[in-house]
C-alpha positions in Angstrom: 0.4 -0.3 0.0 1.2 3.7 -0.7 2.9 5.6 2.3 2.2 8.9 3.0 4.1 11.6 4.6 2.1 13.4 6.5 2.6 16.6 8.2 0.2 18.1 10.0 1.2 21.8 10.0 2.1 22.0 6.5 -0.7 20.5 4.1 0.1 19.1 0.9 -1.0 20.6 -2.3 -2.1 18.0 -5.9 0.9 18.1 -7.5 2.9 16.8 -4.4 0.1 14.3 -3.5 0.3 13.1 -7.0 4.0 12.8 -6.8 3.6 10.9 -3.6 1.0 8.3 -5.0 3.3 7.7 -8.1 6.5 7.1 -5.9 4.1 4.3 -3.2 2.8 2.6 -6.4 6.8 1.9 -8.0 8.2 0.7 -4.1 4.7 -1.6 -4.1 4.8 -2.8 -7.7 8.6 -4.3 -6.3 7.5 -5.7 -3.3 5.2 -7.7 -5.3 7.7 -8.9 -7.9 9.9 -10.0 -4.5 7.1 -11.8 -3.2 6.3 -13.3 -6.8 9.8 -14.3 -7.5 10.3 -16.4 -3.8 7.0 -17.7 -4.1 8.3 -19.4 -7.5 11.3 -20.7 -5.9 9.2 -22.2 -2.7 7.2 -24.3 -5.3 10.3 -25.4 -6.8 11.8 -26.5 -3.6 8.4 -27.8 -2.8 8.0 -30.0 -6.0 11.8 -31.4 -5.6 10.8 -32.6 -2.1 7.7 -34.2 -3.1 9.5 -35.8 -6.5 12.0 -37.4 -3.2 8.9 -38.4 -1.3 7.3 -40.2 -4.4 10.9 -41.7 -5.3 11.2 -43.3 -2.0 8.0 -44.4 -1.7 8.0 -46.1 -4.8 11.4 -47.3 -4.2 10.0 -49.0 -0.1 7.3 -50.5 -2.3 9.4 -51.9 -4.6 11.5 -53.5 -1.1 8.4 -54.4 0.4 7.5 -56.9 -2.6 10.8 -58.1 -3.1 10.8 -58.9 0.9 7.7 -60.7 1.1 8.7 -62.7 -1.8 11.8 -63.7 0.4 9.8 -64.7 3.4 7.4 -66.8 1.6 10.6 -68.2 0.5 12.1 -68.9 3.8 8.5 -69.8 5.2 8.4 -72.7 2.6 12.4 -73.3 3.4 11.2 -73.3 6.9 8.6 -75.5 6.5 10.8 -78.1 4.4 13.6 -77.9 6.6 11.4 -78.5 9.9 9.9 -81.6 8.5 13.4 -83.1 7.2 14.4 -82.3 11.2 11.4 -84.0 12.6 12.2 -87.1 10.2 15.8 -86.8 11.2 15.1 -86.7 15.0 12.9 -89.4 14.9 11.9 -91.0 18.6 14.8 -88.8 19.4 12.3 -85.8 19.9 10.1 -87.7 22.4 13.2 -88.3 24.7 14.1 -84.8 24.6 10.5 -83.9 25.3 10.7 -86.5 28.2 14.0 -85.1 29.1 12.5 -81.5 29.2 10.0 -82.8 31.0 12.0 -84.3 33.9 13.9 -81.6 33.8 11.1 -79.1 34.8 9.8 -81.5 37.8 13.7 -82.3 38.9 13.6 -78.7 39.2 11.0 -78.1 41.7 11.8 -81.4 43.4 15.9 -80.4 44.0 14.5 -76.9 44.7 12.8 -78.3 47.9 14.5 -80.8 49.0 16.9 -81.1 51.9 19.6 -82.9 50.2 20.1 -79.1 48.5 21.2 -77.7 52.0 24.0 -79.7 51.4 24.7 -79.5 47.5 23.1 -75.8 46.5 22.3 -74.7 42.9 21.0 -78.0 41.3 17.6 -76.8 40.7 19.5 -73.9 38.8 21.0 -76.0 36.5 17.6 -77.7 35.8 15.9 -74.9 35.1 18.3 -73.1 32.7 18.1 -76.9 30.8 13.9 -76.9 30.9 14.2 -73.5 29.7 16.4 -73.8 26.6 14.8 -77.0 25.4 11.9 -75.4 25.3 12.6 -72.0 24.1 14.4 -73.1 21.3 15.4 -76.5 19.1 18.7 -76.9 19.9 19.2 -80.2 22.1 20.6 -81.3 25.2 24.4 -82.6 25.0 25.6 -85.7 25.9 27.4 -83.9 29.1 23.8 -82.2 30.0 21.6 -85.9 30.0 24.9 -87.1 32.0 24.3 -84.5 34.5 20.7 -84.9 35.0 21.4 -88.8 35.6 23.8 -88.1 38.2 21.7 -85.5 39.7 18.6 -88.1 40.0 21.1 -90.5 41.2 22.4 -88.7 43.8 19.9 -87.3 44.9 18.6 -91.3 45.8 21.7 -91.6 47.1 21.5 -89.2 49.4 18.2 -90.0 50.8 19.6 -93.1 52.4 22.6 -91.3 54.7 22.7 -89.8 57.8 25.6 -86.6 57.2 27.0 -84.1 58.8 28.2 -81.0 57.4 29.1 -77.2 58.4 26.7 -74.5 56.3 25.2 -71.3 57.4 22.1 -71.6 59.9 20.0 -68.4 60.4 18.9 -69.0 64.2 15.7 -67.8 65.9 16.8 -64.9 67.1 17.9 -63.7 63.1 21.6 -64.5 64.0 23.4 -66.4 60.8 25.4 -68.4 62.3 27.8 -71.6 60.9 26.9 -74.9 62.6 27.4 -78.2 62.3 24.1 -79.3 60.7 23.4 -83.0 60.9 21.0 -84.4 57.5 18.8 -87.3 57.9 18.2 -88.5 54.4 15.9 -86.2 52.6 13.5 -85.9 55.5 15.1 -84.0 58.4 17.6 -81.4 58.9 19.2 -80.5 62.7 21.7 -78.5 64.1 21.6 -77.7 68.0 19.2 -80.2 69.1 17.1 -77.7 66.9 15.1 -79.0 63.8 16.0 -76.5 61.0 13.8 -76.1 57.5 15.3 -75.4 54.2 13.6 -72.0 52.2 13.1 -72.8 49.1 13.1 -69.5 47.4 16.5 -68.2 49.1 18.0 -71.9 49.8 18.7 -70.5 53.3 18.5 -72.9 56.5 17.0 -71.6 59.6 15.8 -73.1 62.8 11.8 -73.6 63.3 10.5 -70.8 65.3 8.3 -73.0 67.0 10.0 -76.6 67.8 8.0 -79.9 68.7 7.8 -81.2 72.1 11.0 -81.7 73.6 11.2 -85.0 73.3 11.8 -84.9 69.7 14.3 -82.5 70.6 16.0 -84.7 73.0 16.4 -87.6 70.0 17.5 -84.6 67.3 20.2 -84.0 70.3 21.5 -87.6 70.8 21.3 -88.1 67.1 23.9 -84.9 67.0 26.0 -86.5 69.7 26.0 -90.1 68.8 29.1 -91.0 65.9 28.5 -94.7 65.0 25.7 -96.0 67.6 22.2 -96.4 66.6 20.0 -93.7 68.1 16.3 -93.5 68.5 15.1 -90.7 65.9 11.6 -89.1 65.3 11.5 -89.0 61.4 9.3 -87.6 59.5 8.7 -89.5 56.2 6.2 -87.0 54.9 8.7 -84.4 54.2 7.5 -82.0 56.8 3.6 -82.5 57.2 3.4 -84.0 60.2 6.4 -81.8 61.9 4.3 -78.7 60.6 1.0 -80.5 62.2 3.5 -80.8 65.3 4.7 -77.5 65.6 1.3 -76.0 65.1 -0.3 -78.0 67.8 -0.8 -75.7 71.0 1.7 -76.1 74.3 -0.3 -76.8 77.6 -0.2 -73.6 78.7 -1.3 -72.3 75.1 -4.3 -74.6 75.7 -4.9 -73.3 79.3 -4.7 -69.5 78.1 -7.4 -70.3 75.6 -9.5 -70.9 78.3 -9.9 -67.5 78.9 -10.6 -65.9 82.5 -13.2 -69.0 83.2 -10.3 -71.1 82.3 -8.0 -69.5 85.0 -10.9 -69.7 87.5 -11.3 -73.2 87.4 -7.6 -74.0 87.8 -7.4 -72.0 90.7 -10.1 -73.5 92.4 -8.9 -77.0 91.6 -5.8 -75.7 92.9 -7.2 -74.7 96.1 -9.2 -78.3 96.4 -5.8 -80.2 95.8 -4.2 -78.3 98.7 -6.8 -78.7 100.8 -7.4 -82.4 99.9 -3.3 -83.3 100.5 -3.7 -81.9 103.8 -6.4 -83.5 104.7 -5.0 -86.8 103.4 -1.4 -86.1 105.6 -3.9 -85.4 108.5 -6.0 -88.5 108.3 -3.0 -90.6 107.6 -1.4 -89.2 110.9 -4.6 -89.3 112.7 -5.2 -92.5 111.6 -1.7 -94.2 112.6 -1.8 -92.6 116.4 -5.6 -94.6 116.4 -4.3 -97.5 115.3 -1.5 -97.5 117.8 -3.7 -96.8 120.8 -5.8 -99.8 119.9 -2.4 -101.6 120.9 -2.0 -99.2 124.4 -4.0 -99.4 127.2 -2.8 -96.2 128.6 -5.0 -93.4 127.1 -3.2 -90.7 124.7 -4.6 -87.2 124.2 -3.1 -86.7 121.4 -5.3 -88.7 119.1 -9.2 -88.9 118.6 -9.2 -92.7 120.4 -6.9 -91.2 123.5 -9.5 -88.5 123.6 -12.4 -90.5 123.8 -10.8 -93.3 126.1 -10.2 -90.4 128.4 -13.8 -90.2 128.9 -14.1 -93.8 130.4 -11.5 -92.8 132.6 -12.7 -89.1 134.2 -16.3 -91.0 134.8 -15.5 -94.6 135.9 -18.2 -95.0 138.5 -21.5 -93.4 136.1 -23.8 -95.4 134.9 -23.6 -96.8 131.3 -26.2 -94.4 130.5 -24.8 -91.1 131.2 -21.3 -92.5 130.2 -23.1 -93.5 126.8 -24.2 -89.7 126.6 -20.3 -88.3 127.6 -19.0 -90.7 124.6 -21.5 -90.0 122.1 -20.6 -86.0 123.2 -16.8 -86.4 123.2 -17.4 -88.4 119.1 -19.4 -85.4 118.5 -16.2 -83.2 119.2 -13.7 -85.2 117.2 -16.0 -85.0 114.3 -15.4 -81.9 112.9 -11.7 -82.6 113.2 -11.8 -85.5 111.7 -14.0 -84.5 108.6 -12.8 -80.9 108.2 -12.8 -79.2 104.7 -14.1 -82.5 103.5 -17.4 -81.0 102.4 -15.5 -78.2 100.5 -13.5 -80.6 98.3 -17.0 -82.0 97.5 -18.3 -78.7 96.7 -15.4 -77.9 94.3 -16.2 -81.2 92.6 -19.7 -80.3 91.7 -19.0 -76.4 90.9 -15.9 -77.3 88.5 -18.2 -78.5 85.8 -20.8 -76.2 86.4 -17.6 -73.4 85.7 -16.6 -75.8 82.2 -20.2 -75.1 81.3 -20.4 -71.1 82.2 -17.1 -71.1 79.7 -18.7 -73.0 77.4 -21.6 -70.7 77.0 -19.5 -67.9 77.1 -17.2 -69.3 74.3 -20.4 -70.2 71.9 -21.8 -66.8 72.7 -18.3 -65.5 71.3 -18.9 -67.3 68.3 -22.1 -66.7 67.5 -21.2 -63.0 67.5 -18.6 -63.6 65.1 -20.6 -65.6 62.9 -22.9 -62.3 63.0 -20.7 -59.6 62.2 -18.1 -61.9 59.8 -20.1 -64.3 58.5 -18.8 -68.0 58.3 -16.2 -67.3 55.5 -13.5 -67.1 57.7 -13.0 -70.3 60.6 -10.4 -68.5 62.4 -13.3 -65.8 63.3 -14.6 -68.5 65.6 -11.8 -70.1 66.7 -11.1 -68.2 69.5 -14.9 -68.5 70.6 -14.8 -72.4 70.2 -11.4 -72.7 71.6 -12.4 -71.3 74.8 -15.8 -73.1 75.0 -14.2 -76.6 74.8 -11.1 -76.0 76.9 -13.0 -74.7 79.5 -15.2 -77.8 79.7 -12.2 -80.4 79.7 -10.8 -78.1 82.5 -13.8 -78.6 84.6 -13.5 -82.1 83.7 -10.2 -82.5 84.8 -10.3 -80.7 87.7 -14.1 -82.2 89.0 -12.8 -85.7 88.5 -10.2 -86.1 90.5 -11.8 -84.3 93.0 -14.3 -86.3 93.1 -12.0 -89.3 93.4 -10.3 -87.6 96.0 -13.3 -86.4 98.3 -14.8 -90.4 98.4 -11.4 -91.4 99.5 -11.2 -89.1 102.1 -14.6 -89.7 103.5 -13.9 -93.1 103.3 -10.9 -92.5 105.9 -12.5 -90.3 108.1 -15.7 -92.5 108.3 -13.4 -95.7 109.1 -12.0 -93.4 111.9 -15.0 -92.7 113.1 -16.3 -96.0 113.3 -13.5 -97.0 115.3 -14.0 -94.8 117.6 -18.2 -95.7 117.7 -16.7 -99.4 118.3 -14.8 -98.5 120.9 -17.3 -96.3 122.6 -19.8 -99.5 122.0 -17.4 -101.3 123.9 -16.6 -99.6 126.6 -20.6 -98.6 127.1 -20.9 -102.7 127.0 -18.5 -103.4 129.3 -19.5 -100.4 132.0 -22.7 -102.0 131.5 -21.6 -105.5 132.4 -19.6 -104.5 135.5 -23.0 -102.7 137.0 -24.9 -105.4 136.2 -22.2 -107.8 138.3 -22.1 -105.4 141.2 -26.0 -105.6 141.2 -26.0 -109.1 141.3 -23.0 -109.2 144.0 -24.9 -106.6 146.0 -28.2 -109.0 145.9 -26.2 -112.0 146.8 -24.8 -110.1 149.8 -28.5 -108.8 150.9 -29.6 -112.2 151.0 -26.5 -113.6 153.0 -27.5 -110.9 155.5 -31.0 -111.5 155.9 -30.5 -115.2 156.5 -27.1 -114.6 159.1 
């Protein structure tokens, strides 16, 4: 567009305005020519680029057709070669297929076998062999086949040996210590009287956090200390299944703890009853011994119930036998609380214990039903606490009730025997006093008749 030099102070006349318009028009034409030339140059470049892209596309299409042709030829050639390979392999293909399957199975066996604690890294060979044979057409070499045979044979051979070797063991507290380990075939690993387990993932040996009962640990310790002698040993032929069950079995303390508060109350009541029963057994045994000793003596001794009863006879030598009978009965009644002391309490405990067990059973079942209401029956562990409380309180109640019933019966029998001795001796004393008084009366009658005759 034409440009104007505007001067507000000096207005232009018509000649000057025409001159400016001519100058601006010439300049505008020059700019348009420059733009047209630039556009033509750019168009030529774009045509050149388009031609190059067209050539590149054509070359790529030709190459693609060539590659497709080669691919089809290779497909046919590969099919012919594969068919030829299958014909040449024949029965060997099945053999190597079985070898691949055996390698895969042996990998898992070697990884979890206790023999691998002494010979680590065997599972890596089988894993690599199975992957290489399954992922390519490469056949196993004679050395690899012999290694498979050797490892399988070594696994069978080592299962019949008891071997000692040193290796790193992770203790229960987390420390890793190099220890002597005894391997019993492929069934058990022990060290320091503790059973070990092999972690198949990491290949490390670790002590069981929970060990089985002490008698099994004692057999493990005896085995490790033994040299050539035959030692009894607790062997798990299932490869750890039975041992895991033994380890998971709760101890006596854990079983008692499952009974909860009611269980501890039953135990406390039972201990009190047993202590009382023990004291009664000792007291009645001493009392029975002294009573039997008193039966052999003529002089009454007040350190025993029978002696105190006999002392009443000596204190009242001249009273009538009816009065003596009352005195002796009073003396026997006085001895009865000492003889039957706390026996009723033991009998009460024998009755209360199963009732407390029933209370714990009902409480545990209530907790179980509450867990079922809140969480359903999908997870049995949620109900295990209530069921354990229910069962253990019943067991504890019966464990306390049965012996306390037996103890109560035995103590009652002993106390009754002592009471029978006292009653028997009392009856004998009364009979003897009655005979003496009857004899005196007869003598007095005979004397009175003689005096009258005289």
